[in-house]
A tleap script that builds the chain and sets N, CA, C and O, in Angstrom:
source leaprc.protein.ff14SB
mol = sequence {
  NGLN ALA ALA THR VAL ARG ASP LEU GLU GLU
  MET LEU THR LEU LEU GLN LYS LEU TRP ALA
  LYS LEU GLN GLY LEU PRO THR ALA SER PRO
  LEU GLU MET GLY ALA PHE ALA VAL LEU VAL
  LEU PHE ILE VAL VAL PHE LEU LEU MET LEU
  LEU MET THR CYS LEU THR CYS CYS CYS CYS
  HIE ARG THR LYS GLY PRO HIE SER GLN LEU
  CTHR
}
set mol.1.N position { 148.044 157.144 95.448 }
set mol.1.CA position { 147.617 156.559 96.685 }
set mol.1.C position { 148.362 155.241 96.869 }
set mol.1.O position { 148.469 154.789 98.009 }
set mol.2.N position { 148.918 154.552 95.764 }
set mol.2.CA position { 149.576 153.401 95.767 }
set mol.2.C position { 151.016 153.602 96.422 }
set mol.2.O position { 151.559 152.698 97.056 }
set mol.3.N position { 151.579 154.822 96.227 }
set mol.3.CA position { 152.772 155.068 96.782 }
set mol.3.C position { 152.688 155.199 98.356 }
set mol.3.O position { 153.612 154.852 99.093 }
set mol.4.N position { 151.544 155.709 98.782 }
set mol.4.CA position { 151.341 155.888 100.200 }
set mol.4.C position { 151.222 154.555 100.998 }
set mol.4.O position { 151.664 154.385 102.134 }
set mol.5.N position { 150.516 153.569 100.188 }
set mol.5.CA position { 150.387 152.273 100.885 }
set mol.5.C position { 151.698 151.442 100.848 }
set mol.5.O position { 152.007 150.585 101.676 }
set mol.6.N position { 152.414 151.817 99.782 }
set mol.6.CA position { 153.782 151.198 99.677 }
set mol.6.C position { 154.737 151.768 100.826 }
set mol.6.O position { 155.473 151.041 101.493 }
set mol.7.N position { 154.649 152.988 100.959 }
set mol.7.CA position { 155.435 153.670 101.995 }
set mol.7.C position { 155.028 153.130 103.414 }
set mol.7.O position { 155.897 152.870 104.247 }
set mol.8.N position { 153.615 152.957 103.686 }
set mol.8.CA position { 153.302 152.526 104.900 }
set mol.8.C position { 153.652 151.045 105.044 }
set mol.8.O position { 153.938 150.619 106.163 }
set mol.9.N position { 153.649 150.344 104.128 }
set mol.9.CA position { 154.145 148.891 104.213 }
set mol.9.C position { 155.752 148.781 104.561 }
set mol.9.O position { 156.223 147.935 105.321 }
set mol.10.N position { 156.452 149.723 103.914 }
set mol.10.CA position { 157.828 149.861 104.200 }
set mol.10.C position { 158.181 150.198 105.657 }
set mol.10.O position { 159.097 149.662 106.281 }
set mol.11.N position { 157.216 151.302 106.209 }
set mol.11.CA position { 157.440 151.704 107.440 }
set mol.11.C position { 157.055 150.616 108.439 }
set mol.11.O position { 157.701 150.495 109.480 }
set mol.12.N position { 156.081 149.868 108.171 }
set mol.12.CA position { 155.710 148.647 108.964 }
set mol.12.C position { 156.723 147.635 109.097 }
set mol.12.O position { 156.948 147.031 110.146 }
set mol.13.N position { 157.426 147.436 107.834 }
set mol.13.CA position { 158.416 146.471 107.886 }
set mol.13.C position { 159.639 146.895 108.777 }
set mol.13.O position { 160.236 146.143 109.548 }
set mol.14.N position { 159.917 148.222 108.548 }
set mol.14.CA position { 161.117 148.673 109.407 }
set mol.14.C position { 160.723 148.758 110.893 }
set mol.14.O position { 161.627 148.668 111.724 }
set mol.15.N position { 159.550 148.912 111.265 }
set mol.15.CA position { 159.014 148.812 112.544 }
set mol.15.C position { 159.250 147.437 113.158 }
set mol.15.O position { 159.772 147.283 114.262 }
set mol.16.N position { 158.849 146.486 112.400 }
set mol.16.CA position { 158.853 145.066 112.754 }
set mol.16.C position { 160.332 144.678 113.102 }
set mol.16.O position { 160.640 144.020 114.096 }
set mol.17.N position { 161.268 145.192 112.110 }
set mol.17.CA position { 162.665 144.682 112.351 }
set mol.17.C position { 163.193 145.443 113.525 }
set mol.17.O position { 164.049 144.893 114.219 }
set mol.18.N position { 162.762 146.695 113.838 }
set mol.18.CA position { 163.212 147.431 115.105 }
set mol.18.C position { 162.622 146.696 116.245 }
set mol.18.O position { 163.323 146.601 117.253 }
set mol.19.N position { 161.475 146.176 116.247 }
set mol.19.CA position { 160.828 145.501 117.370 }
set mol.19.C position { 161.640 144.208 117.706 }
set mol.19.O position { 161.946 143.915 118.862 }
set mol.20.N position { 161.957 143.477 116.645 }
set mol.20.CA position { 162.808 142.190 116.671 }
set mol.20.C position { 164.098 142.545 117.351 }
set mol.20.O position { 164.536 141.862 118.277 }
set mol.21.N position { 164.703 143.607 116.897 }
set mol.21.CA position { 166.010 143.991 117.506 }
set mol.21.C position { 165.815 144.361 118.998 }
set mol.21.O position { 166.634 144.009 119.847 }
set mol.22.N position { 164.759 145.047 119.279 }
set mol.22.CA position { 164.666 145.525 120.675 }
set mol.22.C position { 164.355 144.205 121.642 }
set mol.22.O position { 164.678 144.198 122.830 }
set mol.23.N position { 163.747 143.188 121.046 }
set mol.23.CA position { 163.474 142.017 121.875 }
set mol.23.C position { 164.675 141.180 122.015 }
set mol.23.O position { 164.783 140.468 123.013 }
set mol.24.N position { 165.544 141.197 121.153 }
set mol.24.CA position { 166.878 140.551 121.210 }
set mol.24.C position { 167.946 141.190 121.887 }
set mol.24.O position { 169.008 140.623 122.144 }
set mol.25.N position { 167.642 142.536 122.223 }
set mol.25.CA position { 168.729 143.273 122.834 }
set mol.25.C position { 169.294 142.949 124.248 }
set mol.25.O position { 170.461 143.219 124.530 }
set mol.26.N position { 168.422 142.353 125.145 }
set mol.26.CA position { 169.065 141.943 126.407 }
set mol.26.C position { 170.030 140.794 126.397 }
set mol.26.O position { 170.789 140.596 127.346 }
set mol.27.N position { 170.004 140.039 125.328 }
set mol.27.CA position { 170.968 139.023 125.145 }
set mol.27.C position { 172.066 139.297 124.149 }
set mol.27.O position { 172.845 138.413 123.791 }
set mol.28.N position { 172.112 140.474 123.731 }
set mol.28.CA position { 173.115 141.108 122.640 }
set mol.28.C position { 174.434 141.379 123.376 }
set mol.28.O position { 174.426 141.589 124.589 }
set mol.29.N position { 175.517 141.376 122.688 }
set mol.29.CA position { 176.833 141.772 123.191 }
set mol.29.C position { 176.909 143.260 123.474 }
set mol.29.O position { 176.057 144.002 122.988 }
set mol.30.N position { 177.824 143.704 124.189 }
set mol.30.CA position { 177.999 145.124 124.545 }
set mol.30.C position { 178.173 145.925 123.232 }
set mol.30.O position { 177.674 147.041 123.092 }
set mol.31.N position { 178.881 145.326 122.308 }
set mol.31.CA position { 179.184 146.043 120.966 }
set mol.31.C position { 177.832 146.238 120.249 }
set mol.31.O position { 177.525 147.333 119.778 }
set mol.32.N position { 177.055 145.191 120.178 }
set mol.32.CA position { 175.786 145.328 119.363 }
set mol.32.C position { 174.881 146.341 120.171 }
set mol.32.O position { 174.216 147.174 119.554 }
set mol.33.N position { 174.857 146.277 121.456 }
set mol.33.CA position { 174.024 147.249 122.153 }
set mol.33.C position { 174.423 148.663 121.892 }
set mol.33.O position { 173.589 149.554 121.730 }
set mol.34.N position { 175.770 148.863 121.853 }
set mol.34.CA position { 176.308 150.232 121.646 }
set mol.34.C position { 175.924 150.631 120.237 }
set mol.34.O position { 175.457 151.756 120.064 }
set mol.35.N position { 176.085 149.788 119.195 }
set mol.35.CA position { 175.895 150.084 117.758 }
set mol.35.C position { 174.313 150.422 117.711 }
set mol.35.O position { 173.920 151.417 117.103 }
set mol.36.N position { 173.470 149.595 118.343 }
set mol.36.CA position { 172.183 149.918 118.219 }
set mol.36.C position { 171.699 151.273 118.892 }
set mol.36.O position { 170.828 152.005 118.422 }
set mol.37.N position { 172.345 151.471 119.968 }
set mol.37.CA position { 172.019 152.749 120.619 }
set mol.37.C position { 172.438 154.009 119.940 }
set mol.37.O position { 171.786 155.046 120.070 }
set mol.38.N position { 173.536 153.930 119.206 }
set mol.38.CA position { 174.036 154.946 118.241 }
set mol.38.C position { 173.054 155.043 117.141 }
set mol.38.O position { 172.684 156.166 116.797 }
set mol.39.N position { 172.616 154.048 116.582 }
set mol.39.CA position { 171.663 154.037 115.419 }
set mol.39.C position { 170.365 154.690 115.906 }
set mol.39.O position { 169.809 155.544 115.215 }
set mol.40.N position { 169.914 154.326 116.997 }
set mol.40.CA position { 168.591 154.944 117.603 }
set mol.40.C position { 168.845 156.388 117.764 }
set mol.40.O position { 168.121 157.223 117.221 }
set mol.41.N position { 169.863 156.704 118.502 }
set mol.41.CA position { 170.161 158.146 118.714 }
set mol.41.C position { 170.290 158.871 117.459 }
set mol.41.O position { 169.818 160.007 117.445 }
set mol.42.N position { 170.868 158.406 116.352 }
set mol.42.CA position { 170.963 159.158 115.163 }
set mol.42.C position { 169.535 159.327 114.563 }
set mol.42.O position { 169.261 160.418 114.063 }
set mol.43.N position { 168.606 158.339 114.572 }
set mol.43.CA position { 167.262 158.542 114.105 }
set mol.43.C position { 166.617 159.544 114.905 }
set mol.43.O position { 165.999 160.447 114.341 }
set mol.44.N position { 166.693 159.484 116.191 }
set mol.44.CA position { 165.902 160.389 117.058 }
set mol.44.C position { 166.441 161.793 116.800 }
set mol.44.O position { 165.648 162.727 116.690 }
set mol.45.N position { 167.737 161.978 116.700 }
set mol.45.CA position { 168.145 163.420 116.419 }
set mol.45.C position { 167.677 163.826 115.015 }
set mol.45.O position { 167.305 164.989 114.855 }
set mol.46.N position { 167.662 162.975 113.991 }
set mol.46.CA position { 167.166 163.291 112.670 }
set mol.46.C position { 165.809 163.752 112.687 }
set mol.46.O position { 165.461 164.752 112.059 }
set mol.47.N position { 164.915 162.961 113.485 }
set mol.47.CA position { 163.489 163.259 113.496 }
set mol.47.C position { 163.215 164.560 114.279 }
set mol.47.O position { 162.285 165.300 113.957 }
set mol.48.N position { 164.035 164.824 115.307 }
set mol.48.CA position { 163.899 166.134 116.097 }
set mol.48.C position { 164.269 167.214 115.164 }
set mol.48.O position { 163.540 168.201 115.072 }
set mol.49.N position { 165.400 167.097 114.429 }
set mol.49.CA position { 165.700 168.148 113.449 }
set mol.49.C position { 164.757 168.383 112.556 }
set mol.49.O position { 164.441 169.558 112.365 }
set mol.50.N position { 164.122 167.366 111.839 }
set mol.50.CA position { 162.951 167.450 110.966 }
set mol.50.C position { 161.823 168.142 111.538 }
set mol.50.O position { 161.192 168.977 110.890 }
set mol.51.N position { 161.527 167.808 112.804 }
set mol.51.CA position { 160.347 168.352 113.430 }
set mol.51.C position { 160.494 169.992 113.659 }
set mol.51.O position { 159.599 170.803 113.421 }
set mol.52.N position { 161.784 170.297 114.159 }
set mol.52.CA position { 162.111 171.783 114.390 }
set mol.52.C position { 162.144 172.346 113.062 }
set mol.52.O position { 161.594 173.442 112.955 }
set mol.53.N position { 162.680 171.832 111.993 }
set mol.53.CA position { 162.597 172.516 110.683 }
set mol.53.C position { 161.085 172.851 110.234 }
set mol.53.O position { 160.736 173.942 109.781 }
set mol.54.N position { 160.294 171.802 110.421 }
set mol.54.CA position { 158.849 172.010 109.998 }
set mol.54.C position { 158.183 173.019 110.873 }
set mol.54.O position { 157.375 173.796 110.362 }
set mol.55.N position { 158.483 173.079 112.291 }
set mol.55.CA position { 157.822 174.020 113.057 }
set mol.55.C position { 158.228 175.313 112.827 }
set mol.55.O position { 157.419 176.229 112.979 }
set mol.56.N position { 159.557 175.561 112.422 }
set mol.56.CA position { 160.116 176.829 112.085 }
set mol.56.C position { 159.494 177.482 110.843 }
set mol.56.O position { 159.179 178.669 110.769 }
set mol.57.N position { 159.342 176.465 109.773 }
set mol.57.CA position { 158.753 176.909 108.582 }
set mol.57.C position { 157.308 177.302 108.742 }
set mol.57.O position { 156.852 178.383 108.366 }
set mol.58.N position { 156.594 176.305 109.351 }
set mol.58.CA position { 155.129 176.586 109.379 }
set mol.58.C position { 154.601 177.555 110.461 }
set mol.58.O position { 153.636 178.291 110.256 }
set mol.59.N position { 155.241 177.517 111.547 }
set mol.59.CA position { 154.730 178.242 112.744 }
set mol.59.C position { 155.472 179.625 112.820 }
set mol.59.O position { 154.884 180.534 113.408 }
set mol.60.N position { 156.635 179.852 112.312 }
set mol.60.CA position { 157.378 181.040 112.495 }
set mol.60.C position { 157.558 181.720 111.215 }
set mol.60.O position { 158.507 182.493 111.089 }
set mol.61.N position { 156.704 181.503 110.202 }
set mol.61.CA position { 156.840 182.111 109.014 }
set mol.61.C position { 156.633 183.564 108.994 }
set mol.61.O position { 155.516 183.990 109.287 }
set mol.62.N position { 157.535 184.339 108.696 }
set mol.62.CA position { 157.352 185.816 108.689 }
set mol.62.C position { 157.380 186.307 107.311 }
set mol.62.O position { 157.820 185.632 106.380 }
set mol.63.N position { 156.889 187.527 107.187 }
set mol.63.CA position { 156.824 188.313 105.989 }
set mol.63.C position { 158.259 188.486 105.446 }
set mol.63.O position { 159.199 188.563 106.236 }
set mol.64.N position { 158.435 188.547 104.167 }
set mol.64.CA position { 159.828 188.702 103.691 }
set mol.64.C position { 160.210 190.139 103.825 }
set mol.64.O position { 159.467 191.024 103.401 }
set mol.65.N position { 161.273 190.374 104.366 }
set mol.65.CA position { 161.731 191.754 104.621 }
set mol.65.C position { 163.190 191.778 104.152 }
set mol.65.O position { 163.706 190.786 103.635 }
set mol.66.N position { 163.885 193.003 104.354 }
set mol.66.CA position { 165.216 193.179 104.088 }
set mol.66.C position { 166.146 192.200 104.692 }
set mol.66.O position { 167.181 191.849 104.126 }
set mol.67.N position { 165.762 191.757 105.865 }
set mol.67.CA position { 166.608 190.844 106.758 }
set mol.67.C position { 166.700 189.350 106.345 }
set mol.67.O position { 167.569 188.564 106.722 }
set mol.68.N position { 165.672 189.087 105.517 }
set mol.68.CA position { 165.529 187.653 105.074 }
set mol.68.C position { 166.328 187.255 103.784 }
set mol.68.O position { 166.374 186.096 103.370 }
set mol.69.N position { 166.878 188.188 103.258 }
set mol.69.CA position { 167.668 188.065 102.042 }
set mol.69.C position { 169.087 187.927 102.384 }
set mol.69.O position { 169.600 188.625 103.259 }
set mol.70.N position { 169.760 187.012 101.691 }
set mol.70.CA position { 171.341 186.742 101.972 }
set mol.70.C position { 172.134 187.699 101.115 }
set mol.70.O position { 173.270 187.997 101.484 }
set mol.71.N position { 171.665 188.178 100.069 }
set mol.71.CA position { 172.507 189.039 99.269 }
set mol.71.C position { 172.366 190.562 99.774 }
set mol.71.O position { 173.005 191.457 99.220 }
savepdb mol mol.pdb
quit
């Protein structure tokens, strides 16, 4: 459970840094805004891919048949 609390604290720290960046974004240079947008886009795509993987594994789990083997 200590690992869970530590992970939660790290996540809150990251969210606080993200919030600080979002608050300073209107005064940022175009280069900083573009870099931040690319970073946020990367995180969103990663989370969507993770979600799709979990949904595919959990919700679409089929019985193993001859088509599920690669060899």
